[in-house]
Backbone as CSV, one residue per row, in Angstrom:
resi,resn,N_x,N_y,N_z,CA_x,CA_y,CA_z,C_x,C_y,C_z
1,UNK,-47.970,-70.051,54.299,-48.532,-69.851,52.973,-47.396,-69.814,51.957
2,UNK,-47.551,-70.513,50.875,-46.570,-70.513,49.807,-46.856,-69.358,48.855
3,UNK,-45.820,-68.629,48.510,-45.956,-67.516,47.582,-45.185,-67.834,46.314
4,UNK,-45.726,-67.384,45.226,-45.025,-67.461,43.957,-44.842,-66.019,43.500
5,UNK,-43.671,-65.456,43.776,-43.403,-64.069,43.414,-42.641,-64.030,42.101
6,UNK,-43.014,-63.090,41.236,-42.318,-62.935,39.971,-42.581,-61.541,39.422
7,UNK,-41.825,-61.170,38.413,-42.026,-59.888,37.733,-42.571,-60.197,36.348
8,UNK,-43.680,-59.566,36.015,-44.338,-59.804,34.738,-43.903,-58.724,33.750
9,UNK,-43.960,-59.046,32.489,-43.581,-58.077,31.464,-44.752,-57.212,31.017
10,UNK,-45.904,-57.388,31.627,-47.089,-56.585,31.289,-46.782,-55.118,31.578
11,UNK,-46.860,-54.227,30.557,-46.536,-52.810,30.766,-47.446,-52.120,31.781
12,UNK,-48.653,-52.642,31.992,-49.559,-52.046,32.971,-49.086,-52.271,34.405
13,UNK,-48.277,-53.290,34.599,-47.794,-53.591,35.941,-46.420,-52.986,36.208
14,UNK,-45.788,-52.426,35.201,-44.536,-51.670,35.314,-43.497,-52.347,36.203
15,UNK,-43.239,-53.612,35.972,-42.191,-54.310,36.709,-42.538,-54.608,38.158
16,UNK,-43.820,-54.606,38.497,-44.238,-54.883,39.871,-43.948,-56.332,40.233
17,UNK,-43.681,-56.560,41.486,-43.526,-57.913,41.991,-44.922,-58.472,42.183
18,UNK,-45.169,-59.664,41.649,-46.515,-60.215,41.635,-46.609,-61.507,42.432
19,UNK,-47.814,-61.809,42.853,-48.118,-63.049,43.560,-49.108,-63.835,42.712
20,UNK,-48.801,-65.130,42.525,-49.743,-66.017,41.840,-50.495,-66.770,42.927
21,UNK,-51.802,-66.548,42.988,-52.657,-67.200,43.975,-52.780,-68.687,43.639
22,UNK,-53.163,-69.519,44.613,-53.310,-70.955,44.353,-54.230,-71.264,43.171
23,UNK,-55.252,-70.456,42.939,-56.167,-70.681,41.815,-55.620,-70.191,40.491
24,UNK,-54.448,-69.552,40.489,-53.833,-69.072,39.260,-53.959,-67.573,39.034
25,UNK,-54.816,-66.889,39.795,-54.959,-65.440,39.647,-53.652,-64.750,40.051
26,UNK,-53.380,-63.616,39.414,-52.151,-62.857,39.674,-52.522,-61.480,40.194
27,UNK,-51.781,-61.020,41.209,-52.005,-59.686,41.772,-50.679,-59.124,42.253
28,UNK,-50.581,-57.793,42.410,-49.345,-57.200,42.947,-49.105,-57.695,44.380
29,UNK,-47.840,-57.943,44.695,-47.473,-58.422,46.028,-47.581,-57.294,47.043
30,UNK,-48.015,-57.647,48.232,-48.051,-56.691,49.337,-46.691,-56.694,50.015
31,UNK,-46.385,-55.607,50.686,-45.103,-55.464,51.367,-44.839,-56.626,52.319
32,UNK,-45.830,-57.022,53.095,-45.654,-58.103,54.066,-45.325,-59.424,53.376
33,UNK,-45.879,-59.649,52.198,-45.594,-60.881,51.456,-44.154,-60.876,50.943
34,UNK,-43.710,-59.733,50.465,-42.335,-59.619,49.973,-41.356,-59.869,51.118
35,UNK,-41.635,-59.262,52.272,-40.758,-59.446,53.433,-40.768,-60.894,53.919
36,UNK,-41.924,-61.551,53.872,-42.006,-62.950,54.298,-41.127,-63.834,53.423
37,UNK,-41.157,-63.614,52.112,-40.335,-64.400,51.196,-38.861,-64.064,51.415
38,UNK,-38.539,-62.790,51.611,-37.151,-62.389,51.855,-36.611,-63.063,53.115
39,UNK,-37.421,-63.128,54.176,-36.987,-63.778,55.417,-36.695,-65.258,55.200
40,UNK,-37.478,-65.897,54.361,-37.247,-67.314,54.068,-35.918,-67.508,53.334
41,UNK,-35.530,-66.513,52.540,-34.321,-66.634,51.730,-33.052,-66.214,52.469
42,UNK,-33.196,-65.398,53.514,-32.036,-64.917,54.249,-31.460,-66.081,55.047
43,UNK,-30.207,-66.355,54.815,-29.557,-67.443,55.541,-28.327,-66.917,56.258
44,UNK,-27.837,-67.719,57.158,-26.648,-67.338,57.912,-25.369,-67.730,57.184
45,UNK,-25.491,-68.320,56.008,-24.308,-68.799,55.290,-23.275,-67.709,55.046
46,UNK,-23.722,-66.489,54.820,-22.747,-65.417,54.561,-21.951,-65.049,55.815
47,UNK,-22.411,-65.484,56.980,-21.697,-65.203,58.226,-20.685,-66.289,58.581
48,UNK,-20.821,-67.446,57.983,-19.942,-68.575,58.329,-18.490,-68.267,57.984
49,UNK,-17.597,-68.641,58.906,-16.165,-68.476,58.677,-15.641,-67.075,58.927
50,UNK,-16.510,-66.149,59.299,-16.086,-64.758,59.538,-15.975,-64.512,61.043
51,UNK,-15.081,-63.627,61.426,-14.946,-63.242,62.830,-16.102,-62.314,63.164
52,UNK,-16.927,-62.733,64.107,-18.125,-61.980,64.453,-18.003,-61.273,65.806
53,UNK,-16.772,-60.967,66.216,-16.586,-60.320,67.511,-17.110,-58.886,67.518
54,UNK,-17.307,-58.311,66.357,-17.885,-56.972,66.229,-19.250,-57.093,65.551
55,UNK,-20.198,-56.223,65.895,-21.557,-56.371,65.359,-21.718,-56.004,63.883
56,UNK,-20.731,-55.381,63.260,-20.894,-54.932,61.875,-21.269,-56.059,60.913
57,UNK,-20.684,-57.227,61.104,-20.927,-58.337,60.180,-22.369,-58.843,60.240
58,UNK,-23.016,-58.709,61.388,-24.346,-59.291,61.535,-25.483,-58.293,61.370
59,UNK,-25.177,-57.008,61.308,-26.231,-55.987,61.234,-27.157,-56.187,60.040
60,UNK,-26.608,-56.350,58.854,-27.448,-56.500,57.656,-28.291,-57.767,57.735
61,UNK,-27.668,-58.851,58.171,-28.398,-60.107,58.324,-29.590,-59.929,59.255
62,UNK,-29.348,-59.332,60.429,-30.419,-59.164,61.409,-31.490,-58.216,60.914
63,UNK,-31.092,-57.171,60.228,-32.083,-56.224,59.718,-33.019,-56.920,58.730
64,UNK,-32.461,-57.709,57.827,-33.301,-58.435,56.873,-34.156,-59.480,57.574
65,UNK,-33.586,-60.104,58.579,-34.275,-61.208,59.253,-35.387,-60.731,60.188
66,UNK,-35.149,-59.607,60.916,-36.079,-59.222,61.980,-36.844,-57.921,61.754
67,UNK,-36.328,-57.019,60.924,-37.036,-55.752,60.701,-38.362,-56.017,60.011
68,UNK,-39.363,-55.293,60.399,-40.669,-55.422,59.766,-41.564,-56.477,60.384
69,UNK,-41.039,-57.272,61.314,-41.911,-58.236,61.993,-42.885,-57.486,62.892
70,UNK,-44.075,-58.015,63.042,-45.084,-57.377,63.887,-45.088,-57.937,65.300
71,UNK,-44.141,-58.800,65.600,-44.014,-59.391,66.935,-42.529,-59.434,67.293
72,UNK,-42.240,-59.511,68.574,-40.851,-59.598,69.007,-40.337,-61.021,68.871
73,UNK,-39.065,-61.098,68.500,-38.338,-62.356,68.439,-37.046,-62.150,69.210
74,UNK,-36.699,-63.116,70.038,-35.419,-63.075,70.747,-34.595,-64.238,70.226
75,UNK,-33.426,-63.917,69.693,-32.582,-64.936,69.091,-31.198,-64.994,69.702
76,UNK,-30.452,-65.996,69.271,-29.096,-66.228,69.753,-28.171,-66.467,68.571
77,UNK,-27.044,-65.800,68.582,-25.961,-66.107,67.655,-24.906,-66.801,68.509
78,UNK,-24.704,-68.092,68.243,-23.770,-68.885,69.033,-22.434,-68.967,68.298
79,UNK,-21.354,-68.703,69.043,-20.018,-68.577,68.459,-19.045,-69.557,69.100
80,UNK,-18.034,-69.935,68.327,-16.993,-70.812,68.865,-15.887,-69.966,69.504
81,UNK,-14.777,-70.588,69.866,-13.700,-69.875,70.559,-13.006,-68.841,69.675
82,UNK,-13.115,-68.973,68.358,-12.511,-68.003,67.433,-13.510,-66.942,66.975
83,UNK,-14.681,-66.925,67.620,-15.767,-65.988,67.303,-16.353,-66.236,65.922
84,UNK,-16.341,-67.499,65.498,-16.972,-67.899,64.248,-18.332,-68.502,64.567
85,UNK,-19.252,-68.315,63.651,-20.624,-68.770,63.843,-20.730,-70.285,63.980
86,UNK,-21.433,-70.705,65.025,-21.849,-72.105,65.145,-23.252,-72.220,64.554
87,UNK,-24.166,-71.369,65.046,-25.528,-71.366,64.518,-26.258,-70.100,64.962
88,UNK,-27.357,-69.828,64.278,-28.268,-68.745,64.647,-29.606,-69.387,64.972
89,UNK,-30.166,-69.026,66.122,-31.438,-69.595,66.558,-32.414,-68.486,66.933
90,UNK,-33.692,-68.752,66.760,-34.758,-67.856,67.216,-35.689,-68.638,68.135
91,UNK,-35.237,-68.938,69.351,-36.029,-69.811,70.226,-37.219,-69.150,70.920
92,UNK,-37.277,-67.823,70.918,-38.342,-67.153,71.660,-39.102,-66.199,70.759
93,UNK,-40.428,-66.376,70.719,-41.302,-65.504,69.922,-42.319,-64.903,70.871
94,UNK,-42.587,-63.609,70.686,-43.496,-62.941,71.605,-44.624,-62.221,70.919
95,UNK,-45.007,-61.113,71.528,-46.112,-60.296,71.046,-45.556,-58.990,70.514
96,UNK,-46.417,-58.012,70.389,-46.042,-56.714,69.838,-44.898,-56.052,70.589
97,UNK,-44.889,-56.166,71.921,-43.879,-55.418,72.668,-43.090,-56.248,73.676
98,UNK,-43.152,-57.574,73.591,-42.318,-58.380,74.473,-42.185,-59.801,73.952
99,UNK,-41.045,-60.382,74.258,-40.812,-61.803,73.993,-40.220,-62.371,75.266
100,UNK,-40.906,-63.299,75.859,-40.435,-63.885,77.104,-39.311,-64.870,76.794
101,UNK,-38.120,-64.557,77.263,-36.964,-65.428,77.088,-36.523,-65.905,78.464
102,UNK,-36.082,-67.136,78.515,-35.762,-67.746,79.794,-34.280,-68.083,79.868
103,UNK,-33.575,-67.590,80.899,-32.135,-67.865,81.039,-31.814,-69.360,81.012
104,UNK,-32.632,-70.166,81.662,-32.409,-71.609,81.681,-32.375,-72.176,80.259
105,UNK,-33.319,-71.735,79.424,-33.391,-72.230,78.048,-32.223,-71.718,77.218
106,UNK,-31.796,-70.486,77.472,-30.616,-69.945,76.783,-29.404,-70.804,77.120
107,UNK,-29.193,-71.078,78.396,-28.046,-71.878,78.815,-28.093,-73.289,78.241
108,UNK,-29.269,-73.892,78.182,-29.396,-75.228,77.603,-28.943,-75.231,76.142
109,UNK,-29.344,-74.193,75.388,-28.948,-74.118,73.977,-27.453,-73.869,73.838
110,UNK,-26.917,-72.996,74.667,-25.480,-72.697,74.624,-24.683,-73.976,74.884
111,UNK,-25.097,-74.742,75.875,-24.401,-75.990,76.192,-24.610,-77.046,75.102
112,UNK,-25.815,-77.133,74.551,-26.093,-78.118,73.498,-25.178,-77.903,72.293
113,UNK,-24.942,-76.628,71.940,-24.118,-76.319,70.767,-22.647,-76.091,71.133
114,UNK,-22.311,-76.243,72.411,-20.937,-76.091,72.886,-20.351,-74.729,72.505
115,UNK,-21.148,-73.682,72.669,-20.720,-72.328,72.312,-19.758,-71.754,73.347
116,UNK,-18.812,-70.953,72.875,-17.866,-70.269,73.753,-18.293,-68.824,73.977
117,UNK,-19.118,-68.319,73.078,-19.574,-66.934,73.171,-20.961,-66.819,72.544
118,UNK,-21.682,-65.764,72.941,-23.070,-65.583,72.507,-23.318,-64.116,72.184
119,UNK,-24.129,-63.888,71.161,-24.729,-62.585,70.908,-26.233,-62.771,71.065
120,UNK,-26.835,-61.997,71.937,-28.295,-61.967,72.029,-28.796,-61.027,70.950
121,UNK,-29.948,-61.312,70.385,-30.559,-60.415,69.401,-32.062,-60.392,69.636
122,UNK,-32.659,-59.243,69.435,-34.116,-59.172,69.401,-34.535,-57.918,68.654
123,UNK,-35.795,-57.866,68.310,-36.309,-56.730,67.557,-37.300,-55.936,68.397
124,UNK,-37.429,-54.680,68.026,-38.454,-53.797,68.587,-39.414,-53.443,67.451
125,UNK,-40.553,-54.122,67.328,-41.501,-53.810,66.263,-41.946,-52.349,66.281
126,UNK,-41.893,-51.713,67.446,-42.288,-50.306,67.566,-41.290,-49.374,66.893
127,UNK,-40.071,-49.857,66.642,-39.031,-49.029,66.048,-38.255,-48.208,67.062
128,UNK,-38.546,-48.364,68.352,-37.830,-47.617,69.392,-36.362,-48.021,69.360
129,UNK,-35.489,-47.021,69.224,-34.067,-47.261,69.000,-33.227,-47.224,70.272
130,UNK,-33.759,-47.675,71.362,-32.946,-47.741,72.581,-33.349,-48.954,73.401
131,UNK,-32.404,-49.409,74.193,-32.664,-50.558,75.056,-33.567,-50.135,76.199
132,UNK,-34.567,-50.957,76.468,-35.460,-50.683,77.591,-34.786,-51.124,78.887
133,UNK,-35.372,-50.741,80.001,-34.873,-51.194,81.299,-34.928,-52.714,81.365
134,UNK,-35.997,-53.305,80.839,-36.122,-54.770,80.820,-35.027,-55.400,79.959
135,UNK,-34.698,-54.778,78.818,-33.618,-55.280,77.956,-32.295,-55.291,78.711
136,UNK,-32.022,-54.207,79.421,-30.758,-54.082,80.158,-30.697,-55.111,81.280
137,UNK,-31.789,-55.263,82.024,-31.829,-56.248,83.115,-31.639,-57.672,82.587
138,UNK,-32.338,-57.997,81.500,-32.227,-59.335,80.924,-30.800,-59.602,80.447
139,UNK,-30.195,-58.603,79.821,-28.822,-58.744,79.329,-27.866,-59.021,80.479
140,UNK,-28.017,-58.290,81.576,-27.162,-58.517,82.748,-27.385,-59.908,83.335
141,UNK,-28.631,-60.324,83.395,-28.965,-61.645,83.920,-28.314,-62.742,83.072
142,UNK,-28.431,-62.624,81.770,-27.843,-63.610,80.864,-26.318,-63.563,80.935
143,UNK,-25.745,-62.378,80.977,-24.284,-62.251,81.081,-23.776,-62.970,82.333
144,UNK,-24.440,-62.752,83.458,-24.030,-63.383,84.714,-24.215,-64.903,84.662
145,UNK,-25.323,-65.357,84.072,-25.564,-66.796,83.963,-24.521,-67.452,83.056
146,UNK,-24.206,-66.816,81.938,-23.204,-67.357,81.019,-21.822,-67.404,81.667
147,UNK,-21.510,-66.408,82.488,-20.207,-66.373,83.162,-20.021,-67.596,84.064
148,UNK,-21.101,-68.103,84.628,-21.017,-69.279,85.498,-20.550,-70.525,84.749
149,UNK,-20.788,-70.558,83.440,-20.358,-71.703,82.637,-19.224,-71.312,81.681
150,UNK,-18.556,-70.200,81.987,-17.384,-69.737,81.241,-17.678,-69.457,79.769
151,UNK,-18.822,-68.830,79.526,-19.213,-68.415,78.176,-19.356,-66.897,78.197
152,UNK,-18.835,-66.256,77.167,-18.820,-64.794,77.084,-20.037,-64.260,76.328
153,UNK,-20.675,-63.230,76.886,-21.713,-62.508,76.154,-21.024,-61.387,75.397
154,UNK,-21.014,-61.485,74.070,-20.308,-60.525,73.220,-21.119,-59.255,73.039
155,UNK,-22.431,-59.409,72.839,-23.267,-58.240,72.548,-24.733,-58.632,72.689
156,UNK,-25.566,-57.614,72.733,-27.016,-57.764,72.622,-27.423,-56.739,71.578
157,UNK,-27.865,-57.222,70.433,-28.225,-56.364,69.308,-29.733,-56.234,69.222
158,UNK,-30.182,-54.993,69.033,-31.615,-54.708,68.949,-31.924,-54.150,67.569
159,UNK,-32.816,-54.821,66.855,-33.247,-54.365,65.533,-34.454,-53.462,65.744
160,UNK,-34.291,-52.194,65.379,-35.352,-51.200,65.554,-35.566,-50.504,64.212
161,UNK,-36.517,-51.012,63.445,-36.746,-50.448,62.114,-35.526,-50.657,61.237
162,UNK,-35.004,-49.576,60.691,-33.862,-49.643,59.787,-32.526,-49.673,60.523
163,UNK,-32.538,-49.574,61.840,-31.285,-49.532,62.616,-31.105,-50.794,63.445
164,UNK,-29.857,-51.136,63.663,-29.509,-52.229,64.570,-28.588,-51.633,65.622
165,UNK,-29.052,-51.636,66.863,-28.336,-51.017,67.965,-27.533,-52.073,68.707
166,UNK,-26.282,-51.751,69.010,-25.418,-52.629,69.773,-25.361,-52.146,71.213
167,UNK,-25.796,-52.983,72.144,-25.726,-52.611,73.543,-24.275,-52.539,74.008
168,UNK,-23.396,-53.344,73.414,-21.965,-53.285,73.767,-21.384,-51.933,73.351
169,UNK,-21.696,-51.495,72.137,-21.188,-50.196,71.681,-21.758,-49.045,72.493
170,UNK,-22.969,-49.229,73.026,-23.590,-48.189,73.846,-23.106,-48.239,75.293
171,UNK,-22.206,-49.184,75.609,-21.650,-49.293,76.952,-22.604,-49.930,77.948
172,UNK,-23.571,-50.699,77.474,-24.564,-51.310,78.356,-24.242,-52.749,78.724
173,UNK,-23.102,-53.238,78.233,-22.670,-54.605,78.587,-21.313,-54.500,79.252
């Protein structure tokens, strides 16, 4: 759906963000609409050329990109040998509490982009701020698979509401 968001000078709307419907009617924007437009505008350009070996640089990007989604997304941040961004992908989309990601598909993408290192990312729509047993198992599986092709797993970042948790910082990688 295309949104036309703007701020009107009407004093009754007090600077509210508005949506113009296809028929021309105007109404205050809902939170989900604002977040949808923000996600469309968030790009990885601010990450290009920066050393991403630590999760601090990507936390804000991931929070804007994945927080507030009502379904899980599992993504990949692919890095070159200097830990600079090659690309960010979201190849796996799931339901409220799981996104099925496949090691074979992860490896295919890593090889396609000739990545030297990877950061796994996913969100917890529930807001739970810790890695599940399934998260830990999947991370180990991917780490071992990547090691077979001489690619390093740098981190697995989990977006949980307003927080982004680093499994590497928590000692889980």
